[in-house]
N, C-alpha and C positions, 0 to 999 in steps of 0.2 A: 553452481547450482545448489550446493549445500547451504551456502550463505542465504540465498533466496528462500529456500525452504525454512530455514531458521527464522528469518525475518518475517515470514508469513505465519508459521506455526506457533511461535512463542506468543504473539498477541492473541491468536485464536485460543490458545490454552488459557491465557489470562481472561479473555471474555467468557469462555466456558466456565472458568473458575468463579467469576462474578455470579453467573447463573446458579452454579451448583453449591458454592460455599461463600455466600456474600459476607460472612463474618470475617473472612480473610481478605477483604477488599484491598487493604494496603499492599499486600503481596501481589495481588492480581494487577494492580495499577502499575507496579514496577515492571512486570512482564509486558504489559501493554505498552508502556513507555519505551522500553528497550526495543520492541518490535517496530513501533512507529518511527522512532529516531533512526533505526537501521534502514527502514524503508526510504526515508528522506535521503539519507546518505547514499544509499544504493542508486536512487533515482538521479542524484547529482553526479555520480561517478560513471554510471553506465554509458552515457553519451561520449564521454572522454575515452573510455576503454574501447568502444565500438566504432567510433569515427575514424576513418582512415586518413583524413586530412582536416585542416582547420575549418573549411566551409561546412563539411559534413558534421563536425562536432557542433558548430554553431547552429546548424539546422536541427539536429537531433535534440540539442538542449532546449531550443526555443519550442519545439513541438512537445517535448516532455513536460516542460514547465506550463505551457499553455493548457494542454489537455489535463495535466495533473491538477492544476489549480481550479480549472472549471469543474472537474469531477468533485474535488474536495469541497468546493463552495456549495454543492448541492447536498452534502452530507448532513449538516445540521437541520436544514429544512426537511429533508426526507425522514430523518430519525424523529424529528419533532412531530411530523404528520403521522408517522406510524405510532408514536406514543399517544397522540391525541385520539387516534382511531381505536387503539387497543386498551387504553386506560392504565397501562402499567409499563414496566421497563423490560419485560421478557421479550416481547416481539421486537422492539428496537435493538436489543442486544443480539438477537438471532439474525436480524438484517445486517448488523455490523459484522458479525462473524462471516456472513455470506460475502459482504463487500471485501472483507480482508482476504478471504480465500480467492476472490476474483482477481487479486493482485497477481496470481499465478498466470492468468491468461496472457497478459503482455510480458510478464516477467520471465517466463520460461524461454520464449524465443530471444528475448533481449539478453539473457544470461549465457547464451551459447558463446563459446569461445571463437569469435570471428570478428572481422572488421568490415565495414562497408565504406564506400566512397562515392560521392556524387560523380556522375559521369559528365564529360564534355566541357565543363567550365574550368 
């Protein structure tokens, strides 16, 4: 759970830093990059840690990748639309902070120390 919180809160701090102190952008980009790479790594390992057998791991991985990439594909379009509507980068950065915090919604249940297995087959 602590790893999940770090993976979410470090890039949130970086995004907030871009808003508050844009002159330190290189520092904030490092924080954002650490968080995003950690999120990808966690998303790739959680199905393995939570699947009780090979078919469940395969199903969880397929679901996570499918949903994850579909959600990620909407990001540039959404942030571009928010930028076009607002005329600057403040609103898109706030939306990106909200999206990053939303990682906790599926992340908290997935980070619980338990395994699951498909029944019957």
